KOLMARMAR-272523 format. One line per field, with one value per residue (C-alpha): residue number from 1; residue in three letters; z, x, y. Coordinates in Angstrom, 2 decimals. Last residue first. Layout:
<atoms>
k	(NUM_...)
r	(ala_...)
Z	(Z_...)
X	(X_...)
Y	(Y_...)
</atoms>
This chain:
<atoms>
k	(553_552_551_550_549_548_547_546_545_544_543_542_541_540_539_538_537_536_535_534_533_532_531_530_529_528_527_526_525_524_523_522_521_520_519_518_517_516_515_514_513_512_511_510_509_508_507_506_505_504_503_502_501_500_499_498_497_496_495_494_493_492_491_490_489_488_487_486_485_484_483_482_481_480_479_478_477_476_475_474_473_472_471_470_469_468_467_466_465_464_463_462_461_460_459_458_457_456_455_454_453_452_451_450_449_448_447_446_445_444_443_442_441_440_439_438_437_436_435_434_433_432_431_430_429_428_427_426_425_424_423_422_421_420_419_418_417_416_415_414_413_412_411_410_409_408_407_406_405_404_403_402_401_400_399_398_397_396_395_394_393_392_391_390_389_388_387_386_385_384_383_382_381_380_379_378_377_376_375_374_373_372_371_370_369_368_367_366_365_364_363_362_361_360_359_358_357_356_355_354_353_352_351_350_349_348_347_346_345_344_343_342_341_340_339_338_337_336_335_334_333_332_331_330_329_328_327_326_325_324_323_322_321_320_319_318_317_316_315_314_313_312_311_310_309_308_307_306_305_304_303_302_301_300_299_298_297_296_295_294_293_292_291_290_289_288_287_286_285_284_283_282_281_280_279_278_277_276_275_274_273_272_271_270_269_268_267_266_265_264_263_262_261_260_259_258_257_256_255_254_253_252_251_250_249_248_247_246_245_244_243_242_241_240_239_238_237_236_235_234_233_232_231_230_229_228_227_226_225_224_223_222_221_220_219_218_217_216_215_214_213_212_211_210_209_208_207_206_205_204_203_202_201_200_199_198_197_196_195_194_193_192_191_190_189_188_187_186_185_184_183_182_181_180_179_178_177_176_175_174_173_172_171_170_169_168_167_166_165_164_163_162_161_160_159_158_157_156_155_154_153_152_151_150_149_148_147_146_145_144_143_142_141_140_139_138_137_136_135_134_133_132_131_130_129_128_127_126_125_124_123_122_121_120_119_118_117_116_115_114_113_112_111_110_109_108_107_106_105_104_103_102_101_100_99_98_97_96_95_94_93_92_91_90_89_88_87_86_85_84_83_82_81_80_79_78_77_76_75_74_73_72_71_70_69_68_67_66_65_64_63_62_61_60_59_58_57_56_55_54_53_52_51_50_49_48_47_46_45_44_43_42_41_40_39_38_37_36_35_34_33_32_31_30_29_28_27_26_25_24_23_22_21_20_19_18_17_16_15_14_13_12_11_10_9_8_7_6_5_4_3_2_1)
r	(gly_phe_lys_glu_lys_val_glu_lys_ala_ala_gly_phe_leu_arg_his_val_ala_met_thr_pro_asp_lys_leu_gly_asp_pro_leu_gln_thr_pro_ser_arg_glu_asn_trp_gln_leu_ala_phe_asp_asp_pro_phe_asn_met_asp_asp_val_trp_thr_lys_phe_leu_val_ser_gly_arg_ser_ala_asn_asp_ala_thr_arg_asp_trp_ser_lys_leu_val_arg_val_ala_glu_lys_ile_glu_gln_asp_arg_ala_thr_ser_ala_ala_asp_leu_leu_asp_asp_leu_leu_arg_asp_ala_leu_glu_met_arg_thr_ser_phe_lys_tyr_glu_val_leu_glu_asn_phe_thr_ile_ser_glu_asp_glu_asp_leu_met_arg_ala_ser_arg_gln_ala_arg_phe_gly_met_glu_arg_pro_ser_met_tyr_ala_pro_phe_asp_asn_ala_asp_ile_glu_glu_pro_phe_thr_thr_thr_trp_pro_pro_asp_asn_ala_asn_gln_leu_trp_gly_ser_glu_pro_asn_leu_val_arg_pro_leu_glu_glu_tyr_pro_his_his_his_asn_trp_leu_thr_ala_ser_thr_asn_gly_pro_val_ile_gly_ser_trp_asp_tyr_asp_gly_pro_pro_arg_gln_pro_thr_gln_gly_gly_phe_leu_his_met_ile_asn_gly_glu_lys_asp_ala_tyr_met_val_thr_phe_met_pro_thr_gln_leu_ser_lys_leu_ser_ser_glu_phe_glu_asp_leu_asn_thr_ala_thr_ala_met_glu_trp_arg_glu_lys_phe_ile_gln_ser_ala_asp_leu_ala_val_val_lys_leu_ala_leu_ala_lys_asp_gly_glu_glu_lys_val_val_pro_gly_his_ile_ser_lys_lys_val_val_phe_met_glu_thr_lys_leu_ser_asp_asp_glu_lys_ile_lys_leu_thr_ile_ser_asp_thr_glu_phe_val_arg_val_lys_gly_asp_phe_glu_tyr_gly_gly_asp_val_leu_asn_leu_glu_tyr_leu_asp_ala_gly_asp_his_thr_asn_val_thr_his_ser_phe_gly_leu_his_glu_asn_phe_ile_ile_gly_leu_ala_pro_thr_gly_val_phe_ser_ala_gly_tyr_ile_asn_ala_asn_pro_leu_asn_leu_his_val_glu_phe_trp_thr_tyr_ile_asp_gly_trp_tyr_leu_his_pro_asn_thr_leu_leu_met_ser_asn_glu_ala_ala_ser_arg_ser_pro_ala_ile_ala_trp_ala_asn_ser_gly_asn_val_lys_lys_trp_ser_asn_glu_ala_ala_lys_leu_asp_asp_pro_asp_phe_val_phe_thr_phe_his_leu_val_arg_gln_val_his_ser_met_val_asp_glu_val_thr_ile_pro_leu_val_val_asn_tyr_lys_glu_asp_ile_asn_asn_pro_asn_gln_asp_ala_tyr_glu_asn_ile_gly_thr_val_tyr_asn_glu_leu_met_ser_lys_tyr_pro_asp_val_gln_glu_lys_val_trp_arg_ala_ser_arg_gln_pro_val_gly_asn_ile_trp_met_trp_lys_asp_ser_asn_leu_phe_asp_lys_gly_trp_tyr_glu_ala_gly_arg_gly_arg_ala_gln_gly_tyr_leu_arg_leu_leu_leu_asn_gly_his_ala_his_thr_gln_ala_trp_gly_tyr_ala_tyr_phe_leu_asp_asn_pro_asn_gln_ala_tyr_ile_his_pro_ile_gly_tyr_his_asp_trp_leu_ile_glu_ala_asp_asn_pro_pro_glu_val_cys)
Z	(29.35_28.63_31.75_33.46_30.08_29.03_32.25_31.94_28.48_29.40_32.28_29.99_27.43_29.98_30.65_26.99_26.66_29.52_27.50_24.32_25.82_23.25_21.18_17.45_15.45_15.79_12.98_9.39_8.30_9.63_8.68_8.82_11.04_14.06_15.83_18.39_17.65_20.32_21.38_25.17_25.80_23.57_24.97_28.47_28.30_29.97_27.62_24.70_26.08_26.54_22.90_21.64_23.40_22.32_18.73_18.68_19.48_16.67_16.33_16.50_13.77_14.99_12.38_12.64_10.72_13.96_13.56_15.03_17.85_19.06_18.89_20.73_23.45_23.89_24.15_26.67_29.02_28.40_29.75_27.64_25.89_23.02_20.46_22.84_21.70_17.94_18.58_20.09_17.59_14.76_16.63_17.13_14.11_12.05_15.27_15.72_12.28_13.18_10.38_10.73_7.21_6.75_4.77_2.89_1.58_0.49_-1.28_-2.79_-4.10_-5.77_-7.51_-6.57_-9.08_-7.58_-4.41_-1.86_-1.13_-0.30_2.13_3.65_4.30_6.29_8.29_9.14_10.01_12.38_13.88_14.82_13.09_14.79_14.33_16.13_14.41_13.78_17.04_15.48_13.25_9.45_6.79_9.04_8.70_4.93_2.52_-0.40_1.44_-0.96_0.43_1.62_4.51_6.75_7.09_7.70_11.33_12.01_12.72_10.20_7.10_3.58_0.28_-3.01_-6.44_-5.37_-7.13_-5.09_-6.51_-4.00_-0.53_2.08_5.33_6.29_5.51_2.47_4.45_7.00_10.22_13.21_15.05_18.58_20.45_23.98_25.04_25.01_26.66_30.12_33.18_31.37_31.29_29.04_30.15_27.82_24.15_23.60_25.55_25.41_24.24_22.48_19.34_19.47_18.38_15.11_16.27_14.15_12.50_10.85_8.16_7.53_3.90_1.92_-1.80_-4.74_-8.34_-11.03_-12.76_-10.84_-7.64_-4.48_-1.01_2.61_4.75_8.26_10.91_12.88_13.65_10.68_9.52_7.61_5.30_2.79_2.68_0.22_-2.29_-1.95_-3.08_-5.94_-7.33_-6.88_-8.90_-8.52_-4.98_-3.47_-0.25_0.25_-0.14_2.24_4.81_4.47_4.70_7.96_9.49_9.04_12.79_13.07_15.63_18.46_15.88_18.28_21.94_24.90_28.27_31.55_34.48_38.03_40.59_44.30_45.80_43.07_40.11_36.96_33.81_33.91_30.69_28.09_27.66_28.73_31.82_32.30_35.58_35.66_38.80_39.46_41.70_42.35_42.24_43.25_41.09_42.23_41.03_41.94_42.03_38.94_39.07_37.89_37.52_38.11_36.20_37.67_34.95_35.78_34.14_36.16_37.25_36.04_38.33_36.58_35.85_32.39_33.46_37.15_38.13_40.12_43.64_45.24_43.08_41.35_39.27_35.89_34.00_30.43_28.76_24.99_22.18_18.53_18.65_15.68_15.23_13.02_13.75_10.37_7.71_4.35_0.91_-2.46_-5.86_-8.95_-8.77_-4.85_-1.91_1.53_5.10_7.77_6.55_8.24_9.33_12.83_15.68_14.85_13.40_9.74_6.92_3.15_-0.21_-2.48_-5.64_-6.48_-9.37_-9.18_-5.33_-3.70_-0.31_0.74_4.48_7.05_10.46_12.77_16.44_18.13_20.37_22.23_20.56_18.49_19.57_16.66_14.22_10.93_7.74_4.53_1.49_-1.77_-5.14_-8.42_-11.56_-13.81_-13.21_-11.58_-9.61_-8.76_-11.66_-11.24_-7.79_-4.57_-1.55_1.85_5.16_8.62_12.00_15.59_18.89_21.89_22.06_22.84_23.16_26.25_27.96_31.55_34.90_34.28_34.80_32.71_29.40_30.26_29.47_25.81_23.78_19.90_19.72_22.79_23.38_19.91_17.69_19.83_22.10_19.56_16.99_19.80_20.68_17.02_16.65_19.74_18.60_15.36_17.86_19.08_20.75_22.58_25.35_27.79_25.28_26.33_29.30_27.34_25.12_21.46_18.90_20.50_19.83_16.04_14.75_17.40_17.21_13.46_13.52_15.66_13.94_10.49_11.69_12.83_9.38_7.89_10.03_9.01_5.36_5.78_7.38_4.50_1.68_3.35_6.05_9.55_11.82_14.03_14.84_15.67_18.32_20.07_19.88_21.70_24.66_25.11_24.42_26.88_27.74_31.47_30.56_28.52_30.69_33.74_31.96_31.20_34.95_35.91_33.73_36.39_38.76_37.13_33.73_32.70_34.89_35.07_31.05_30.87_29.37_26.04_24.50_27.01_25.94_22.42_23.05_24.76_22.03_19.31_21.46_21.88_18.18_16.60_13.43_13.35_14.49_11.94_9.15_10.04_10.21_6.67_5.57_6.55_5.01_1.56_1.71_2.22_-0.31_-3.29_-5.48_-2.90_-2.58_0.58_0.69_4.31_5.57_7.67_6.12_4.39_2.54_3.77_0.95_2.07_-0.30_-0.22_-0.86_2.71_4.68_6.21_6.30_9.47_10.92)
X	(-14.92_-12.92_-13.44_-16.42_-17.97_-17.43_-18.89_-21.84_-22.70_-22.28_-24.67_-27.33_-26.82_-27.34_-30.77_-31.43_-30.64_-32.75_-35.65_-34.64_-34.75_-34.05_-31.95_-31.39_-29.34_-27.18_-27.20_-27.20_-23.70_-24.42_-28.08_-28.77_-25.80_-27.52_-26.70_-29.15_-32.14_-33.19_-29.44_-29.05_-27.79_-24.88_-24.10_-24.78_-24.54_-22.20_-19.32_-21.53_-22.25_-18.50_-17.94_-20.65_-19.43_-15.87_-16.94_-19.19_-16.24_-14.17_-10.67_-8.77_-11.05_-13.60_-16.19_-19.81_-20.13_-21.28_-23.68_-26.44_-24.47_-23.33_-26.74_-28.18_-25.65_-26.63_-30.23_-29.25_-27.55_-30.45_-32.94_-36.14_-36.05_-38.28_-35.50_-33.90_-35.62_-35.19_-31.50_-30.75_-32.67_-30.78_-27.45_-27.86_-26.88_-24.98_-22.99_-21.93_-20.58_-17.98_-16.40_-12.68_-11.85_-7.90_-8.22_-11.23_-9.15_-6.23_-8.60_-10.40_-6.98_-6.30_-9.60_-12.52_-15.19_-18.34_-18.02_-20.76_-19.37_-15.93_-17.00_-19.52_-17.18_-14.86_-17.70_-18.88_-15.41_-14.98_-18.57_-17.88_-18.92_-19.82_-19.87_-16.85_-14.01_-12.80_-14.37_-17.67_-16.34_-16.72_-19.41_-21.78_-19.81_-20.75_-18.15_-18.68_-20.93_-22.58_-20.71_-17.11_-14.81_-17.84_-17.41_-13.63_-14.08_-13.50_-10.06_-10.74_-10.63_-11.76_-12.18_-13.36_-14.46_-18.12_-18.14_-15.10_-11.75_-10.50_-12.03_-10.39_-11.67_-9.18_-9.71_-7.39_-4.39_-4.53_-6.58_-4.21_-3.22_-2.74_-5.96_-6.81_-10.46_-11.63_-8.28_-9.75_-8.73_-7.97_-11.48_-11.62_-11.14_-12.49_-12.80_-12.99_-16.17_-16.76_-20.08_-18.32_-16.32_-12.39_-10.48_-8.64_-6.38_-6.23_-2.78_-2.49_-4.29_-7.99_-7.07_-8.38_-7.60_-7.28_-6.30_-5.86_-2.78_-0.79_-1.35_-3.42_-3.36_-4.86_-3.77_-5.37_-3.01_-2.01_0.98_3.24_4.67_1.36_3.10_0.66_1.71_4.66_2.45_-0.07_2.49_3.79_0.47_-0.55_2.36_5.94_6.70_9.88_8.22_6.17_9.26_11.03_8.33_8.15_11.74_11.87_9.09_10.56_10.72_6.81_7.05_5.44_2.76_-0.08_-0.27_-1.41_-1.46_-2.00_-4.02_-4.00_-6.54_-6.16_-5.25_-4.12_-1.79_-1.27_0.85_1.35_3.21_1.74_-1.23_0.34_1.44_4.57_5.74_8.41_10.43_12.20_15.22_16.23_19.76_21.35_23.61_25.81_26.66_23.26_20.78_20.72_18.72_19.86_17.38_18.26_15.66_14.32_12.59_9.57_7.42_4.28_3.25_-0.18_-2.84_-5.38_-9.09_-8.33_-6.03_-5.89_-2.78_0.28_1.56_-0.93_-3.92_-4.28_-7.31_-6.16_-8.03_-6.86_-6.18_-6.43_-4.17_-4.72_-8.00_-7.92_-10.16_-7.44_-4.82_-4.37_-1.97_-0.75_0.24_1.67_2.26_4.40_6.94_7.32_4.94_5.35_4.04_5.70_9.17_11.15_14.58_13.42_14.58_12.44_9.12_9.30_8.33_7.89_9.41_10.93_12.80_14.12_16.18_19.32_18.65_17.08_15.53_13.60_13.08_10.42_11.27_8.15_8.04_5.52_7.93_8.63_7.24_4.40_1.31_-0.44_-2.89_-1.55_-3.01_-2.01_-4.00_-3.86_-5.05_-5.58_-5.65_-8.74_-7.71_-11.08_-10.86_-13.83_-13.52_-9.61_-9.89_-9.51_-7.88_-8.39_-6.55_-7.26_-5.53_-6.31_-4.66_-6.84_-7.13_-10.02_-8.97_-11.35_-8.97_-10.01_-8.30_-8.81_-5.09_-4.12_-4.86_-2.04_0.45_-0.69_-1.39_-1.51_0.08_2.19_3.57_3.30_4.19_6.28_8.09_8.42_10.09_12.28_13.53_14.14_16.36_18.12_18.89_20.37_22.98_23.89_27.12_26.37_23.64_26.14_26.46_22.95_24.22_26.76_24.36_25.05_25.92_29.32_30.31_30.12_32.48_31.60_27.90_27.74_29.63_27.25_24.10_25.57_26.62_23.02_21.69_24.48_23.46_19.82_20.92_23.06_20.14_17.68_20.01_20.36_18.24_17.35_16.19_19.28_18.30_14.73_16.01_17.96_14.89_12.78_15.09_15.26_11.55_10.21_6.99_7.54_11.22_10.04_7.31_9.76_12.02_9.22_8.19_11.78_12.36_11.62_13.99_17.13_18.87_21.08_20.08_16.56_16.43_17.82_14.95_16.72_13.69_14.35_18.07_17.01_14.45_17.08_19.47_16.93_15.83_19.45_20.28_17.24_18.27_21.97_21.12_18.37_20.64_23.57_20.93_19.79_23.36_24.01_20.73_21.69_25.11_23.75_20.94_23.08_24.20_23.26_21.37_19.57_17.32_17.19_14.30_15.11_12.42_15.22_16.34_19.17_21.08_22.72_25.01_26.28_29.33_30.40_32.06_28.98_29.47_30.99_28.64)
Y	(31.68_28.44_26.20_27.93_28.53_24.88_23.42_25.81_24.68_21.05_21.37_22.84_20.49_17.58_19.13_19.30_15.50_14.60_16.17_14.43_10.93_8.26_10.39_9.76_7.18_4.19_3.29_4.31_2.63_-0.88_-1.07_-4.76_-5.15_-3.50_-0.32_0.95_3.46_6.10_6.25_7.03_3.43_3.85_6.33_7.56_11.48_13.81_12.84_13.76_17.00_17.91_16.65_19.04_21.99_21.51_20.73_23.83_26.08_24.95_26.48_23.29_21.80_19.08_19.30_19.66_23.07_24.87_27.71_25.77_24.54_27.92_29.36_26.41_26.59_30.39_29.46_26.88_29.27_31.93_29.34_29.66_26.26_25.96_25.17_22.64_19.42_20.52_21.25_18.03_15.96_17.71_17.19_13.42_11.36_14.14_14.86_11.39_11.40_14.18_15.99_16.06_15.39_15.21_11.92_13.10_16.20_13.93_11.75_14.62_15.75_12.52_12.61_10.29_9.66_7.90_9.93_9.10_5.58_6.76_9.54_7.11_4.40_6.28_8.18_4.68_3.45_6.52_5.94_2.43_-0.80_-3.96_-7.62_-9.26_-11.11_-14.55_-15.69_-16.29_-18.73_-17.71_-18.05_-16.10_-13.11_-12.89_-11.44_-8.94_-6.50_-3.77_-1.99_-2.28_-3.07_-3.72_-7.50_-7.13_-5.94_-2.36_-0.77_2.07_-0.11_0.80_-0.71_0.85_-0.22_-1.02_-4.30_-5.59_-6.18_-8.82_-9.09_-11.48_-12.98_-15.81_-19.37_-19.40_-18.04_-21.02_-20.97_-21.48_-24.63_-25.69_-25.02_-26.01_-25.55_-29.21_-30.17_-29.30_-27.43_-24.22_-22.70_-19.55_-16.04_-13.20_-12.77_-16.42_-16.69_-20.35_-22.21_-25.10_-25.86_-25.77_-22.71_-22.65_-19.66_-16.59_-16.00_-12.67_-10.87_-9.78_-9.24_-6.19_-6.05_-3.89_-4.68_-1.92_-3.29_-0.51_-2.11_-1.81_-3.47_-2.97_-5.66_-5.71_-6.57_-9.88_-12.34_-11.27_-14.89_-15.76_-18.12_-17.09_-13.42_-14.06_-15.86_-13.16_-10.47_-12.47_-13.20_-9.61_-8.13_-6.87_-8.15_-6.49_-5.10_-8.31_-10.49_-8.19_-8.61_-12.36_-12.94_-10.64_-12.58_-15.87_-16.92_-17.50_-20.15_-18.06_-17.10_-17.22_-16.41_-18.52_-17.05_-18.73_-17.27_-18.61_-19.60_-21.03_-17.64_-15.31_-15.84_-13.83_-14.39_-17.99_-19.01_-21.09_-23.56_-26.63_-24.84_-22.72_-21.03_-18.45_-17.79_-14.63_-14.45_-10.76_-9.45_-6.09_-4.08_-1.16_2.42_3.95_0.93_-1.12_-4.24_-7.76_-10.49_-14.10_-16.32_-19.51_-21.60_-23.81_-26.40_-26.76_-30.11_-31.52_-32.67_-35.01_-34.67_-33.31_-30.70_-29.45_-27.28_-27.95_-27.17_-29.49_-28.01_-24.73_-24.47_-22.76_-19.98_-19.67_-16.23_-16.43_-14.71_-13.92_-12.19_-9.80_-6.87_-5.26_-2.94_-1.19_-2.12_-0.58_-1.89_-0.77_-2.00_-1.95_0.98_0.38_1.25_0.57_-0.10_-2.19_-2.53_-5.07_-3.62_-3.30_-1.14_2.08_0.93_0.64_2.99_3.05_3.78_0.91_1.02_-2.28_-3.96_-1.85_-1.28_1.65_1.90_5.07_5.63_6.65_5.36_5.18_5.45_3.05_1.21_4.49_7.72_8.91_6.95_5.15_6.63_4.97_6.60_4.80_5.58_3.61_4.70_2.70_4.69_5.61_9.26_10.03_6.79_4.63_2.24_2.44_0.85_2.79_1.28_2.94_2.47_4.22_3.58_3.36_2.67_3.19_-0.64_-2.82_-6.46_-6.91_-9.31_-10.24_-9.58_-5.74_-5.09_-8.07_-6.19_-3.87_-6.67_-6.02_-9.19_-9.24_-5.59_-5.50_-9.17_-10.60_-7.47_-5.06_-7.49_-10.03_-7.77_-6.55_-9.85_-10.78_-7.61_-8.47_-12.00_-10.36_-8.85_-5.31_-4.55_-2.41_-2.26_-0.52_2.24_3.48_5.46_7.27_8.95_8.24_10.89_11.59_8.09_8.24_5.48_2.85_3.67_3.75_0.45_-1.31_-0.26_-1.07_-4.41_-5.16_-4.33_-6.55_-9.52_-9.08_-9.03_-11.98_-13.91_-12.95_-14.31_-16.71_-18.61_-17.80_-20.74_-20.37_-16.69_-17.74_-20.07_-17.59_-15.35_-17.88_-17.99_-14.16_-13.84_-16.63_-14.99_-14.69_-13.51_-10.56_-9.55_-9.56_-7.11_-4.66_-5.01_-4.20_-1.14_1.39_-0.59_0.80_1.70_-1.17_-4.02_-2.77_-2.78_-6.43_-8.27_-8.44_-6.52_-3.81_-3.45_-3.33_-0.52_1.37_0.92_2.15_5.08_6.30_5.90_7.31_9.24_8.12_4.60_4.29_5.49_2.90_0.02_1.04_1.45_-2.11_-3.08_-1.64_-3.20_-6.65_-6.13_-5.27_-2.42_0.33_3.50_4.87_7.80_8.91_10.94_13.97_16.25_18.28_15.20_12.85_11.06_7.80_6.07_2.40_0.44_0.05_2.84_4.40_8.20_9.76_12.17)
</atoms>
């Protein structure tokens, strides 16, 4: 393709990763936009079209629900405000990133699918809309959460992050592990990049469509993220009365916006009028009979996220890094940090609402008919769970709450509001903590080995009980299953017969009810454990063995 004309150089390695060199940030981000478009042009333009709320206009009705979600949450209007709030030099960096996208598309038309040209030219507003779509209206609150009519905040996404202090490192250097477990595709597509300025050498990754680096290391420090057990949004149940809604004993009138949506059908466009209702809490996202649900989401005034992310990426020490974090422009995520001075840190990041007192289920639906449940502020940085340089010398997060980031525990959940984060620890987090806790001198190669470990913590809790209970069985099917499980190394490698049989058996059981001992926070890494009913478990093993044989022979 044509090379970027600005004073920048892009060197592509054999993994397809761009190494960008420039003398100033404006040229660097011009080339950054150019490189993203070269690698993912069609995806990038499609994501911007959806973030505008015009996907159906460009590509048909399959994008209509996505468009409505953008307009319901006021994303296009808010993005226009966010652009006006940008300040230099960050404003110029964003403008140059967008110019790089547009000029690449103009000079390399054969590399862009014709159906996506309709989105051009891209603007800074599109970048702001895309950031909101990904962070606020997917990660903080996903529209799929509405399908169950209440928000369980359970995601299938997962990630791991570790920080090892010099006291735990065989080389006596800090080590940081980044291990995101997101889907590969669509808004979750990572773009790995190496950015070089005369005074900055940064390696990291961002989501396609944003210039803000998500995970990085430079010559001084590094940081990673996991999806934290963060509750940054609430659904409020409204009682509908006389065309409005009840609030503090009075009927309030909804604010309304009428949006004309265009929908492509073959070579023509049809239009659909779409009315967005807004209560004092936020937009109405569901309405049925005399009830409605309104959504309130944090960080909708956090327009300086790019400034925050660039300052994080160019920080040279812990003080500079924390100074950049304190504005809390990123709405959520765990922050795992390590630096060359030997500091390690875990922060339960993002904006958590300062919720009013009362017996409310903030993880579900709360009453919207009273100001007693309405929040308007978030906890400042100083009130968030944070662990710096723990006694253990290690920190981990596998999407578990901040209380279990290291052992012995460094922070007490009782010192924080109950809504800050739940009290729980899953098997992935327990396995993560166990590997770090059991090795007092971790080498780099061991860190890599632990990262790729597929050992199943659940098998260590259950398999001995199951084999003991099945050892006297006379049925040939069970005897064969016992033989397979006894020889199994309790890993989930792709050639493992035992893992397939064990997983099939687990799926037939009813955990956590079938554990003999349930999890509790007094023994967070030892429980749950054992089988409540070994005889029933053996019966289920018989069924699992038959199922595996029928499927795989």
